[in-house]
C-alpha positions as a Markdown table, in Angstrom:
| # | Residue | x | y | z |
|---|---|---|---|---|
| 1 | Met | 6.1 | -24.3 | 11.8 |
| 2 | Ser | 3.8 | -25.9 | 9.2 |
| 3 | Phe | 1.0 | -26.0 | 11.8 |
| 4 | Tyr | 1.6 | -22.3 | 12.7 |
| 5 | Arg | 1.4 | -21.4 | 9.0 |
| 6 | Phe | -1.8 | -23.3 | 8.6 |
| 7 | Lys | -3.4 | -21.6 | 11.6 |
| 8 | Arg | -2.3 | -18.2 | 10.5 |
| 9 | Val | -3.7 | -18.6 | 7.0 |
| 10 | Leu | -6.9 | -20.0 | 8.5 |
| 11 | Leu | -7.3 | -16.9 | 10.8 |
| 12 | Ser | -6.9 | -14.6 | 7.8 |
| 13 | Ile | -10.1 | -15.9 | 6.1 |
| 14 | Pro | -12.6 | -14.4 | 8.6 |
| 15 | Leu | -10.7 | -11.2 | 8.4 |
| 16 | Phe | -11.0 | -11.1 | 4.7 |
| 17 | Leu | -14.7 | -12.0 | 4.8 |
| 18 | Ala | -15.3 | -9.1 | 7.2 |
| 19 | Ala | -13.5 | -6.7 | 4.9 |
| 20 | Ser | -15.4 | -7.9 | 1.9 |
| 21 | Phe | -18.7 | -7.5 | 3.7 |
| 22 | Phe | -18.0 | -3.9 | 4.7 |
| 23 | Thr | -16.8 | -3.2 | 1.2 |
| 24 | Phe | -20.1 | -4.5 | -0.2 |
| 25 | Ile | -22.2 | -2.2 | 2.0 |
| 26 | Leu | -20.2 | 0.8 | 0.8 |
| 27 | Ile | -22.7 | 1.2 | -2.0 |
| 28 | His | -25.6 | 1.4 | 0.6 |
| 29 | Leu | -23.9 | 4.3 | 2.5 |
| 30 | Ser | -24.3 | 6.6 | -0.5 |
| 31 | Pro | -27.0 | 9.3 | 0.0 |
| 32 | Met | -28.3 | 8.5 | -3.5 |
| 33 | Asp | -30.1 | 5.3 | -4.6 |
| 34 | Pro | -27.5 | 3.2 | -6.4 |
| 35 | Val | -30.0 | 2.6 | -9.3 |
| 36 | Glu | -30.3 | 6.4 | -9.7 |
| 37 | Val | -26.5 | 6.7 | -9.7 |
| 38 | Val | -26.4 | 4.1 | -12.6 |
| 39 | Leu | -29.0 | 6.0 | -14.6 |
| 40 | His | -27.3 | 9.3 | -14.0 |
| 41 | Ala | -24.0 | 7.8 | -15.1 |
| 42 | Gln | -25.6 | 6.4 | -18.2 |
| 43 | Gly | -26.9 | 9.9 | -19.1 |
| 44 | Val | -30.6 | 9.1 | -18.9 |
| 45 | Pro | -32.4 | 12.4 | -19.2 |
| 46 | Lys | -35.6 | 11.6 | -17.2 |
| 47 | Ile | -35.7 | 9.1 | -14.4 |
| 48 | Thr | -39.1 | 7.6 | -13.7 |
| 49 | Ala | -40.2 | 5.0 | -11.1 |
| 50 | Glu | -40.8 | 2.4 | -13.8 |
| 51 | Leu | -37.3 | 2.9 | -15.2 |
| 52 | Ile | -35.9 | 2.6 | -11.7 |
| 53 | Ala | -37.8 | -0.7 | -11.1 |
| 54 | Gln | -36.7 | -2.0 | -14.5 |
| 55 | Thr | -33.0 | -1.2 | -13.9 |
| 56 | Lys | -33.1 | -2.6 | -10.4 |
| 57 | Ala | -34.4 | -5.9 | -11.8 |
| 58 | Glu | -31.8 | -5.9 | -14.6 |
| 59 | Leu | -29.0 | -5.3 | -12.1 |
| 60 | Gly | -30.3 | -7.9 | -9.7 |
| 61 | Met | -30.7 | -5.3 | -6.9 |
| 62 | Asp | -34.3 | -6.4 | -6.1 |
| 63 | Arg | -32.9 | -9.6 | -4.6 |
| 64 | Pro | -32.4 | -10.0 | -0.8 |
| 65 | Phe | -29.3 | -8.3 | 0.6 |
| 66 | Phe | -27.3 | -11.4 | 1.6 |
| 67 | Val | -28.1 | -13.2 | -1.7 |
| 68 | Arg | -26.6 | -10.2 | -3.5 |
| 69 | Tyr | -23.6 | -10.2 | -1.2 |
| 70 | Val | -22.8 | -13.9 | -1.6 |
| 71 | Ser | -23.3 | -13.6 | -5.4 |
| 72 | Trp | -21.0 | -10.5 | -5.5 |
| 73 | Phe | -18.3 | -12.1 | -3.3 |
| 74 | Val | -18.2 | -15.4 | -5.3 |
| 75 | Ser | -17.9 | -13.4 | -8.5 |
| 76 | Cys | -15.1 | -11.3 | -7.0 |
| 77 | Leu | -13.2 | -14.4 | -6.2 |
| 78 | Gln | -13.3 | -15.2 | -9.9 |
| 79 | Leu | -12.1 | -11.6 | -10.6 |
| 80 | Asp | -15.5 | -10.7 | -11.9 |
| 81 | Phe | -16.3 | -7.3 | -10.2 |
| 82 | Gly | -19.2 | -6.5 | -12.6 |
| 83 | Asn | -19.3 | -3.6 | -15.1 |
| 84 | Ser | -18.5 | 0.0 | -14.7 |
| 85 | Tyr | -21.5 | 2.2 | -14.3 |
| 86 | Val | -19.9 | 4.9 | -16.5 |
| 87 | Thr | -18.2 | 3.1 | -19.3 |
| 88 | Gly | -20.1 | -0.2 | -19.2 |
| 89 | Lys | -16.7 | -2.1 | -19.5 |
| 90 | Pro | -15.9 | -5.0 | -17.1 |
| 91 | Val | -14.3 | -3.6 | -14.0 |
| 92 | Trp | -11.3 | -5.9 | -14.1 |
| 93 | Ser | -10.4 | -4.7 | -17.6 |
| 94 | Leu | -9.9 | -1.2 | -16.0 |
| 95 | Leu | -8.6 | -2.3 | -12.6 |
| 96 | Gly | -6.1 | -4.9 | -13.8 |
| 97 | Pro | -3.8 | -2.6 | -15.9 |
| 98 | Ala | -4.1 | 0.1 | -13.2 |
| 99 | Leu | -3.1 | -2.4 | -10.5 |
| 100 | Leu | -0.1 | -3.5 | -12.6 |
| 101 | Asn | 1.1 | 0.1 | -13.1 |
| 102 | Thr | 0.8 | 0.8 | -9.4 |
| 103 | Leu | 2.6 | -2.4 | -8.5 |
| 104 | Lys | 5.5 | -1.4 | -10.8 |
| 105 | Leu | 5.7 | 1.9 | -9.0 |
| 106 | Thr | 5.3 | 0.2 | -5.6 |
| 107 | Leu | 8.0 | -2.4 | -6.1 |
| 108 | Val | 10.6 | 0.0 | -7.4 |
| 109 | Ser | 9.9 | 2.3 | -4.5 |
| 110 | Leu | 10.0 | -0.5 | -2.0 |
| 111 | Val | 13.5 | -1.6 | -3.2 |
| 112 | Ala | 14.7 | 2.0 | -2.8 |
| 113 | Ile | 13.0 | 2.4 | 0.6 |
| 114 | Ile | 14.5 | -0.9 | 2.0 |
| 115 | Ala | 18.0 | 0.0 | 0.8 |
| 116 | Leu | 17.8 | 3.6 | 2.1 |
| 117 | Ser | 16.2 | 2.7 | 5.4 |
| 118 | Ile | 18.6 | 0.0 | 6.3 |
| 119 | Gly | 21.6 | 1.9 | 5.1 |
| 120 | Leu | 20.7 | 5.1 | 6.9 |
| 121 | Gly | 19.4 | 3.3 | 10.0 |
| 122 | Val | 22.5 | 1.3 | 10.6 |
| 123 | Ala | 24.9 | 4.3 | 9.8 |
| 124 | Ser | 22.9 | 6.6 | 12.1 |
| 125 | Ala | 23.0 | 4.0 | 15.0 |
| 126 | Trp | 26.6 | 3.2 | 14.4 |
| 127 | Arg | 27.5 | 6.9 | 14.7 |
| 128 | Glu | 24.9 | 7.8 | 17.4 |
| 129 | Gly | 25.1 | 11.4 | 18.5 |
| 130 | Arg | 27.8 | 12.3 | 15.9 |
| 131 | Phe | 27.6 | 14.5 | 12.8 |
| 132 | Val | 26.3 | 11.7 | 10.5 |
| 133 | Asp | 23.5 | 10.7 | 13.0 |
| 134 | Arg | 22.4 | 14.3 | 13.6 |
| 135 | Ser | 22.5 | 15.2 | 9.8 |
| 136 | Val | 20.4 | 12.1 | 8.8 |
| 137 | Arg | 17.8 | 12.7 | 11.5 |
| 138 | Ser | 17.6 | 16.4 | 10.7 |
| 139 | Ala | 17.2 | 15.8 | 6.9 |
| 140 | Ser | 14.6 | 13.1 | 7.4 |
| 141 | Phe | 12.6 | 15.4 | 9.8 |
| 142 | Val | 12.6 | 18.2 | 7.3 |
| 143 | Leu | 11.7 | 16.0 | 4.3 |
| 144 | Thr | 9.0 | 14.0 | 5.9 |
| 145 | Ser | 7.4 | 17.1 | 7.4 |
| 146 | Met | 6.8 | 18.6 | 3.9 |
| 147 | Pro | 3.4 | 17.9 | 2.4 |
| 148 | Thr | 3.7 | 15.3 | -0.4 |
| 149 | Tyr | 1.9 | 17.4 | -3.0 |
| 150 | Trp | 4.0 | 20.5 | -2.2 |
| 151 | Leu | 7.3 | 18.5 | -2.4 |
| 152 | Gly | 6.2 | 16.8 | -5.6 |
| 153 | Ala | 5.3 | 20.2 | -7.2 |
| 154 | Leu | 8.7 | 21.5 | -6.1 |
| 155 | Met | 10.5 | 18.6 | -7.7 |
| 156 | Ile | 8.5 | 19.0 | -11.0 |
| 157 | Trp | 9.3 | 22.7 | -11.1 |
| 158 | Phe | 13.1 | 22.2 | -10.4 |
| 159 | Phe | 13.9 | 19.0 | -12.4 |
| 160 | Ser | 11.3 | 19.2 | -15.2 |
| 161 | Val | 10.7 | 22.9 | -15.8 |
| 162 | Lys | 13.9 | 24.6 | -14.6 |
| 163 | Leu | 16.5 | 22.0 | -15.6 |
| 164 | Asp | 14.4 | 20.1 | -18.2 |
| 165 | Leu | 15.9 | 16.8 | -17.1 |
| 166 | Leu | 13.0 | 14.6 | -16.3 |
| 167 | Pro | 9.4 | 14.2 | -17.7 |
| 168 | Thr | 6.5 | 15.6 | -15.6 |
| 169 | Ser | 4.1 | 12.7 | -16.4 |
| 170 | Gly | 3.6 | 9.3 | -18.0 |
| 171 | Met | 5.4 | 6.0 | -17.6 |
| 172 | Asp | 7.1 | 5.6 | -21.0 |
| 173 | Ser | 10.7 | 5.3 | -19.9 |
| 174 | Phe | 13.0 | 4.8 | -16.9 |
| 175 | Asn | 13.2 | 8.5 | -16.4 |
| 176 | Ser | 9.4 | 8.6 | -15.8 |
| 177 | Tyr | 9.9 | 6.5 | -12.6 |
| 178 | Leu | 12.5 | 8.8 | -11.0 |
| 179 | Leu | 10.4 | 11.6 | -9.6 |
| 180 | Pro | 7.5 | 9.5 | -8.4 |
| 181 | Val | 9.9 | 6.9 | -6.8 |
| 182 | Val | 12.0 | 9.6 | -5.1 |
| 183 | Leu | 8.9 | 11.2 | -3.7 |
| 184 | Ile | 7.5 | 8.0 | -2.3 |
| 185 | Thr | 10.9 | 6.9 | -1.0 |
| 186 | Val | 11.5 | 10.2 | 0.8 |
| 187 | Asn | 8.2 | 9.9 | 2.5 |
| 188 | Tyr | 8.6 | 6.4 | 3.8 |
| 189 | Ala | 12.4 | 6.0 | 4.2 |
| 190 | Gly | 12.4 | 9.0 | 6.5 |
| 191 | Ile | 10.0 | 7.1 | 8.8 |
| 192 | Tyr | 11.3 | 3.5 | 8.4 |
| 193 | Phe | 15.0 | 4.4 | 8.9 |
| 194 | Arg | 14.1 | 5.5 | 12.5 |
| 195 | Ile | 12.6 | 2.1 | 13.2 |
| 196 | Val | 15.8 | 0.4 | 11.9 |
| 197 | Arg | 17.9 | 2.8 | 13.9 |
| 198 | Ser | 16.0 | 2.2 | 17.2 |
| 199 | Ser | 16.2 | -1.6 | 16.7 |
| 200 | Val | 19.9 | -1.5 | 16.0 |
| 201 | Leu | 20.5 | 0.7 | 19.1 |
| 202 | Ser | 18.4 | -1.6 | 21.2 |
| 203 | Asn | 20.4 | -4.6 | 20.1 |
| 204 | Met | 23.7 | -2.9 | 20.6 |
| 205 | Asn | 22.9 | -2.7 | 24.4 |
| 206 | Glu | 22.1 | -6.4 | 24.6 |
| 207 | Asp | 24.3 | -8.8 | 26.7 |
| 208 | Tyr | 25.4 | -10.9 | 23.7 |
| 209 | Val | 27.1 | -7.8 | 22.2 |
| 210 | Leu | 29.1 | -7.3 | 25.3 |
| 211 | Tyr | 30.0 | -11.0 | 25.3 |
| 212 | Cys | 31.1 | -10.9 | 21.6 |
| 213 | Arg | 33.3 | -7.9 | 22.4 |
| 214 | Ala | 34.7 | -9.6 | 25.5 |
| 215 | Cys | 35.6 | -12.6 | 23.3 |
| 216 | Gly | 37.6 | -10.3 | 21.1 |
| 217 | Leu | 35.5 | -10.5 | 17.9 |
| 218 | Pro | 36.2 | -7.7 | 15.4 |
| 219 | Glu | 33.7 | -4.8 | 15.7 |
| 220 | Lys | 32.5 | -5.4 | 12.1 |
| 221 | Thr | 31.6 | -9.0 | 13.0 |
| 222 | Val | 29.7 | -7.8 | 16.1 |
| 223 | Met | 27.9 | -5.3 | 14.0 |
| 224 | Met | 26.8 | -8.0 | 11.6 |
| 225 | His | 25.2 | -9.9 | 14.5 |
| 226 | Val | 23.5 | -6.8 | 15.6 |
| 227 | Ile | 22.1 | -6.0 | 12.1 |
| 228 | Arg | 20.9 | -9.6 | 11.6 |
| 229 | Asn | 18.9 | -9.5 | 14.9 |
| 230 | Ser | 17.6 | -6.0 | 14.2 |
| 231 | Leu | 16.2 | -6.8 | 10.9 |
| 232 | Gln | 13.5 | -8.9 | 12.6 |
| 233 | Val | 11.6 | -5.7 | 13.3 |
| 234 | Ala | 12.2 | -4.5 | 9.8 |
| 235 | Val | 10.6 | -7.6 | 8.3 |
| 236 | Ser | 7.2 | -6.6 | 9.6 |
| 237 | Val | 7.6 | -3.0 | 8.7 |
| 238 | Phe | 8.7 | -3.7 | 5.1 |
| 239 | Cys | 6.0 | -6.3 | 4.5 |
| 240 | Met | 3.3 | -3.9 | 5.5 |
| 241 | Ala | 4.9 | -1.2 | 3.4 |
| 242 | Val | 3.6 | -2.9 | 0.2 |
| 243 | Pro | -0.2 | -2.5 | 0.9 |
| 244 | Ile | 0.4 | 0.9 | 2.6 |
| 245 | Ile | 2.1 | 2.3 | -0.5 |
| 246 | Leu | -0.5 | 0.7 | -2.8 |
| 247 | Gly | -3.2 | 2.5 | -0.9 |
| 248 | Ser | -1.4 | 5.8 | -0.6 |
| 249 | Thr | -0.3 | 6.6 | -4.1 |
| 250 | Val | -3.3 | 8.7 | -4.8 |
| 251 | Val | -1.4 | 12.0 | -4.5 |
| 252 | Val | 1.7 | 10.9 | -6.3 |
| 253 | Glu | -0.2 | 9.3 | -9.2 |
| 254 | Asn | -2.4 | 12.3 | -9.7 |
| 255 | Leu | 0.5 | 14.6 | -9.5 |
| 256 | Phe | 2.5 | 12.8 | -12.1 |
| 257 | Ala | -0.5 | 11.6 | -14.2 |
| 258 | Trp | 0.5 | 8.0 | -13.5 |
| 259 | Pro | -2.2 | 5.6 | -14.8 |
| 260 | Gly | -2.5 | 3.5 | -11.7 |
| 261 | Leu | -4.9 | 2.6 | -8.9 |
| 262 | Gly | -4.8 | 6.0 | -7.3 |
| 263 | Thr | -5.8 | 7.9 | -10.5 |
| 264 | Leu | -8.5 | 5.3 | -11.2 |
| 265 | Ser | -10.0 | 5.5 | -7.7 |
| 266 | Val | -10.2 | 9.3 | -7.7 |
| 267 | Asn | -11.9 | 9.3 | -11.1 |
| 268 | Ser | -14.3 | 6.6 | -10.0 |
| 269 | Ile | -15.2 | 8.5 | -6.8 |
| 270 | Leu | -15.9 | 11.7 | -8.7 |
| 271 | Ala | -18.1 | 9.7 | -11.1 |
| 272 | Arg | -19.7 | 7.7 | -8.3 |
| 273 | Asp | -18.7 | 4.5 | -10.2 |
| 274 | Phe | -19.4 | 2.2 | -7.3 |
| 275 | Pro | -18.3 | -1.2 | -8.8 |
| 276 | Ile | -14.8 | 0.2 | -9.4 |
| 277 | Ile | -14.7 | 1.7 | -5.9 |
| 278 | Gln | -15.8 | -1.5 | -4.4 |
| 279 | Ala | -13.2 | -3.5 | -6.3 |
| 280 | Tyr | -10.5 | -1.0 | -5.4 |
| 281 | Val | -11.3 | -1.3 | -1.7 |
| 282 | Leu | -11.5 | -5.1 | -1.8 |
| 283 | Val | -8.1 | -5.4 | -3.6 |
| 284 | Leu | -6.5 | -3.2 | -1.0 |
| 285 | Ala | -8.2 | -5.1 | 1.9 |
| 286 | Ala | -6.9 | -8.4 | 0.4 |
| 287 | Ala | -3.4 | -6.9 | 0.1 |
| 288 | Phe | -3.4 | -5.9 | 3.8 |
| 289 | Val | -4.6 | -9.3 | 4.9 |
| 290 | Leu | -2.1 | -11.1 | 2.7 |
| 291 | Phe | 0.9 | -9.1 | 3.7 |
| 292 | Asn | 0.0 | -9.1 | 7.4 |
| 293 | Thr | -0.2 | -12.9 | 7.2 |
| 294 | Val | 3.2 | -13.1 | 5.4 |
| 295 | Ser | 4.7 | -10.8 | 7.9 |
| 296 | Asp | 3.6 | -12.9 | 10.9 |
| 297 | Ile | 4.8 | -16.1 | 9.2 |
| 298 | Leu | 8.2 | -14.6 | 8.4 |
| 299 | Asn | 8.6 | -13.3 | 12.0 |
| 300 | Ala | 7.6 | -16.7 | 13.4 |
| 301 | Ala | 10.3 | -18.3 | 11.2 |
| 302 | Leu | 12.9 | -15.8 | 12.6 |
| 303 | Asp | 11.7 | -16.1 | 16.2 |
| 304 | Pro | 10.2 | -19.5 | 17.2 |
| 305 | Lys | 8.9 | -18.0 | 20.5 |
| 306 | Leu | 6.3 | -16.1 | 18.5 |
| 307 | Arg | 4.6 | -19.3 | 17.4 |
| 308 | Asn | 3.3 | -19.8 | 20.9 |
| 309 | Asp | 1.4 | -16.5 | 20.8 |
| 310 | Leu | -1.1 | -17.8 | 18.3 |
């Protein structure tokens, strides 16, 4: 198992390097010269060729492409993503607090998603074809088919405006978490519970279940074996849910004025603040690589046969 972990971690390095390279060239895909973007962001009234050359030299953009990439990547590894074009502040001083706020929202949502997905998935499979199963699947279909921004606006109107129970924005208290967490949970639990349900149903048709019942084991004990084996699929799903939620909170954060990564990324894109956009994409890429690696290692620990696939 140790050798498998070592190989899996080793394989994640080139993947992260490739992601960092594509993140770096993002700035070159802009139709505008990056130096002009900097000068516009700084409010320079008249941009001349001499000023562009001077700024390019100050920012080190006159160096060869790969020298700049290696320098940028090494700095990123030390959490130095440069300075914001708009505010002039270090990117990490803006990205760090936003990342922490989004992580808080993500972790609370993940706990709710895991609890709801496993609970509803097992209950639905246990009562396959009955009222509970049909009700849960119908409700999940209706809720997940609603656009996030529309459902969020509906929740704000009902719980905040109509009933005056919950705040519409901010993250000052426990109540501030409720609406964003419910919105994220509804979106993802409605999908993930189906994966858990399918896995439980698949395991219920395995030979070991028939053997357990033939041995006279109580139905609850049989079900516990089924759930334990079914959760192997859920491990991958829930591990990858963390980076997926991190990268998809844009709508929720802007809807509830949550000061997180989603809000910061939208503001940076509108202002063409490339250092922040690059840092945002690189952090998300690192999260995907990290949790994908963790997912594979956990699955290999649960099923030794998977270690031979690497």
